[in-house]
TORKE-507395 format. One record per atom (N, C-alpha, C): residue in three letters; x negated, y negated, z. Coordinates in pm, whole numbers, padded with zeros to 5 digits, always signed. Each point is the difference from the previous one (the first is absolute). Layout:
<rs>
AlaXYZ...
</rs>
This chain:
<rs>
Unk-06626-22873+06979Unk-00056-00089+00036Unk-00119-00022-00117Unk-00044-00111+00003Unk-00086-00051-00105Unk-00164+00076+00057Unk-00085-00009-00127Unk-00126+00107+00017Unk-00059-00062+00076Unk-00025-00145+00068Unk-00094-00077+00043Unk+00032+00032+00157Unk+00128+00025+00050Unk+00080-00024+00108Unk-00039+00163+00042Unk-00023+00111-00072Unk-00018+00105-00012Unk-00153+00021+00067Unk-00080-00033-00073Unk-00170-00067+00000Unk-00012-00030+00111Unk+00051-00101+00052Unk+00006-00052+00140Unk+00020+00067+00082Unk+00129+00075-00012Unk+00027+00104+00103Unk-00087+00123+00040Unk-00048+00020-00134Unk-00102+00135+00028Unk-00082-00071+00042Unk-00071-00090-00025Unk-00128-00081+00074Unk-00016+00049+00103Unk+00109-00046+00092Unk+00062-00046+00124Unk-00026+00163+00084Unk+00076+00080-00043Unk+00003+00136+00024Unk-00141+00064+00019Unk-00067-00032-00141Unk-00117+00091+00042Unk-00112-00084+00101Unk+00046-00117+00027Unk-00106-00070+00070Unk+00018+00071+00154Unk+00128-00021+00022Unk+00033+00045+00102Unk-00037+00152+00012Unk+00014+00071-00100Unk-00068+00124+00048Unk-00106+00062-00052Unk-00073-00085-00087Unk-00119+00043-00046Unk-00120-00026+00068Unk+00005-00121+00111Unk-00110-00057+00089Unk-00015+00150+00040Unk+00111+00073+00074Unk-00067+00110+00036Unk-00094+00117-00049Unk+00058-00005-00088Unk-00084+00120-00102Unk-00145-00101-00023Unk-00012-00085-00040Unk-00150-00057-00028Unk-00076+00040+00154Unk+00074-00039+00076Unk-00106+00010+00175Unk-00009+00167+00031Unk+00128+00055-00074Unk-00030+00170+00067Unk-00136+00080-00129Unk-00070-00092-00032Unk-00106+00060-00096Unk-00011-00010-00178Unk+00089-00118-00038Unk-00048-00037-00110Unk-00131-00089-00025Unk-00078+00047-00096Unk-00130-00078-00006Unk-00004-00047-00154Unk-00058-00110-00013Unk+00031-00073-00170Unk-00132+00041-00030Unk-00029+00017-00147Unk-00111+00015-00055Unk-00046-00102-00036Unk+00099-00148-00025Unk-00026-00097-00040Unk-00009-00111+00119Unk-00088-00044+00025Unk+00004-00107+00089Unk+00050-00152-00010Unk+00062-00041+00105Unk+00089-00106-00055Unk-00089-00114-00074Unk-00103-00022+00010Unk-00067-00120-00065Unk+00011+00061-00151Unk-00042+00112-00029Unk+00018+00070-00192Unk+00134+00000-00027Unk+00129+00015+00098Unk+00145-00030-00037Unk+00023-00142+00007Unk-00067-00051+00089Unk+00075-00181-00022Unk-00073-00055-00129Unk-00128+00052-00039Unk-00061-00012-00131Unk+00111-00029-00122Unk+00071+00164+00011Unk+00096+00049-00118Unk+00120-00092+00021Unk+00066-00021+00110Unk+00103-00044-00003Unk-00031-00158-00043Unk-00078-00059+00057Unk-00029-00148-00038Unk-00015+00004-00155Unk-00018+00070-00052Unk-00031-00005-00159Unk+00147+00003-00060Unk+00119+00019+00067Unk+00101+00010-00056Unk+00105-00121+00041Unk-00099-00062+00069Unk+00119-00147+00044Unk-00141-00083+00010Unk-00019-00077-00124Unk-00107-00094-00052Unk+00023-00142+00114Unk-00128+00013+00075Unk-00012-00158+00086Unk+00108-00006+00144Unk+00015+00153-00004Unk+00071+00025+00132Unk-00075+00020+00111Unk+00044+00031+00112Unk-00041-00015+00146Unk+00043+00113+00081Unk-00052+00109+00066Unk+00060+00067+00074Unk+00072-00036+00130Unk+00120+00024+00033Unk+00077-00064+00112Unk+00005+00133+00124Unk+00001+00100-00040Unk+00009+00121+00040Unk-00047+00124-00033Unk-00076+00081+00053Unk-00028+00123-00052Unk+00006+00131+00090Unk+00072+00109-00033Unk-00004+00090+00101Unk-00023+00158-00098Unk-00026+00089+00077Unk-00021+00132-00063Unk+00121+00076+00058Unk+00061+00077-00086Unk+00192+00064+00049Unk-00002+00097-00101Unk+00076+00083+00048Unk+00051+00104-00092Unk+00150-00061-00058Unk-00006+00041-00137Unk+00138-00067-00078Unk+00030+00173-00121Unk+00135-00012+00020Unk+00010+00115-00074Unk-00111+00097-00023Unk-00030+00039+00171Unk-00109+00145-00014Unk-00127-00015-00026Unk-00041-00130-00022Unk-00128-00079-00104Unk-00043-00077+00095Unk-00137-00005+00031Unk-00070-00046+00095Unk-00049-00164-00074Unk+00068-00085+00021Unk-00059-00151-00081Unk-00058-00113+00079Unk-00071-00071-00058Unk-00028-00127+00036Unk+00111-00091-00037Unk+00078-00127+00080Unk+00116-00065-00031Unk-00057-00131+00036Unk-00016-00068-00111Unk+00014-00154+00029Unk+00066-00080-00042Unk+00032-00107+00092Unk+00077-00060-00051Unk-00121-00177-00056Unk+00057-00022-00110Unk-00062-00106-00046Unk+00036-00108-00052Unk-00045-00103+00067Unk+00063-00167-00039Unk-00086-00066-00106Unk+00110-00063-00054Unk-00088-00123-00085Unk+00038-00144+00031Unk-00107-00134-00012Unk+00049-00104+00025Unk+00121-00049-00072Unk+00009+00058-00144Unk+00094-00046-00097Unk+00116+00050+00062Unk+00033+00072+00058Unk+00138+00081+00013Unk+00028+00019+00136Unk+00113-00031+00071Unk+00041+00064+00099Unk+00030+00167+00024Unk-00031+00048-00090Unk+00037+00152-00006Unk-00098+00093+00055Unk-00003+00121+00051Unk-00085+00076+00044Unk+00000+00108-00128Unk-00139+00050-00040Unk+00003+00118-00109Unk-00064+00100+00110Unk+00069+00103+00000Unk-00043+00127+00069Unk-00063+00081-00091Unk-00111+00050+00017Unk-00074+00094-00062Unk-00026+00118+00079Unk+00058+00093-00066Unk-00064+00139+00081Unk-00101+00074-00069Unk-00138+00053+00058Unk-00079+00089-00069Unk-00035+00126+00053Unk-00012+00102-00077Unk+00026+00137+00053Unk-00185-00011+00049Unk+00033+00059+00146Unk-00126-00013+00098Unk-00110+00122-00029Unk+00033+00083-00093Unk-00052+00081-00042Unk-00071+00018-00171Unk+00064-00064-00023Unk-00032-00022-00185Unk-00042-00110-00036Unk+00056-00100+00071Unk+00018-00168-00041Unk+00095-00037-00098Unk+00090+00083-00050Unk+00109-00040-00103Unk+00061-00112+00086Unk+00074-00082-00094Unk+00097-00113+00059Unk+00102+00087-00039Unk+00079+00034+00119Unk+00123+00105+00010Unk+00133-00107-00017Unk+00003-00144+00041Unk+00115-00058+00019Unk-00047-00133-00003Unk+00090-00096-00063Unk-00051-00182+00016Unk+00198-00012-00025Unk+00003-00087+00090Unk+00122-00090+00036Unk+00007-00106+00066Unk+00061-00057-00027Unk+00037-00172+00010Unk+00096-00038+00107Unk-00042-00036+00107Unk+00108-00038+00108Unk-00010-00149-00001Unk+00184-00028+00013Unk-00020-00188+00015Unk+00021+00005+00126Unk-00007-00160+00052Unk+00032+00033+00096Unk+00137+00003+00102Unk+00094-00004-00061Unk+00103+00050+00037Unk-00029+00163+00025Unk-00079+00097-00078Unk-00027+00143+00046Unk-00062-00020+00088Unk-00135-00075+00019Unk-00056+00015+00103Unk+00012-00007+00160Unk+00133-00131-00016Unk+00074-00014+00131Unk+00092+00171+00040Unk+00049+00044-00114Unk+00084+00103+00030Unk-00088+00137+00054Unk-00111-00016-00077Unk-00119+00134+00068Unk-00034-00047+00150Unk-00009-00109+00022Unk-00073-00021+00140Unk+00130+00045+00088Unk+00127-00068+00000Unk+00142+00029+00037Unk-00013+00165+00000Unk-00008+00062-00068Unk+00035+00143-00042Unk-00151+00065+00149Unk-00121-00070-00031Unk-00118+00088+00088Unk+00072-00041+00143Unk+00029-00117+00034Unk+00012-00060+00140Unk+00156+00100+00027Unk+00084+00023-00042Unk+00105+00098+00037Unk-00060+00140-00014Unk-00080+00047-00065Unk-00071+00108+00061Unk-00046+00049+00092Unk-00086-00130+00050Unk-00066+00000+00099Unk+00095-00027+00130Unk+00086-00085-00032Unk+00127+00000+00143Unk+00059+00151+00008Unk+00027+00047-00123Unk+00064+00137+00021Unk-00079+00104+00084Unk-00137-00028-00061Unk-00109+00132+00051Unk+00007-00067+00182Unk+00003-00101+00027Unk-00005-00019+00139Unk+00098+00038+00100Unk+00127-00002-00083Unk+00124+00024+00058Unk+00001+00139+00041Unk-00062+00083-00106Unk+00021+00147+00009Unk-00096+00042+00098Unk-00118-00073+00027Unk-00106+00071+00112Unk+00073-00056+00142Unk+00048-00102-00029Unk+00072-00058+00120Unk+00109+00103+00091Unk+00053+00072-00114Unk+00119+00122+00044Unk-00056+00131+00035Unk-00141+00019-00027Unk-00037+00106+00013Unk+00008+00037+00153
</rs>
């Protein structure tokens, strides 16, 4: 499995598992506005398309999907929510984005099926 797919799979797992950790008491020392400024410095001319506070690999991070008018790709920048350090930068092509969206939908459908069988 190539590294990009592994990172996408890890991100999806963390999104589905991590959001509960944030809700359970994760508190960011760095607010969204400050983290967004840090993330946008990594993608000149970029515009935030999506942002969320999540737990990645046990670390509370602000995750930003940043688009540029000059490219169909999305750059995901993760900023540590406690230190302000950029901990990950990944470029996602439209194909990567479509796979990620489908995986999220499949995960949601599976959760719905699991709850229906309780």
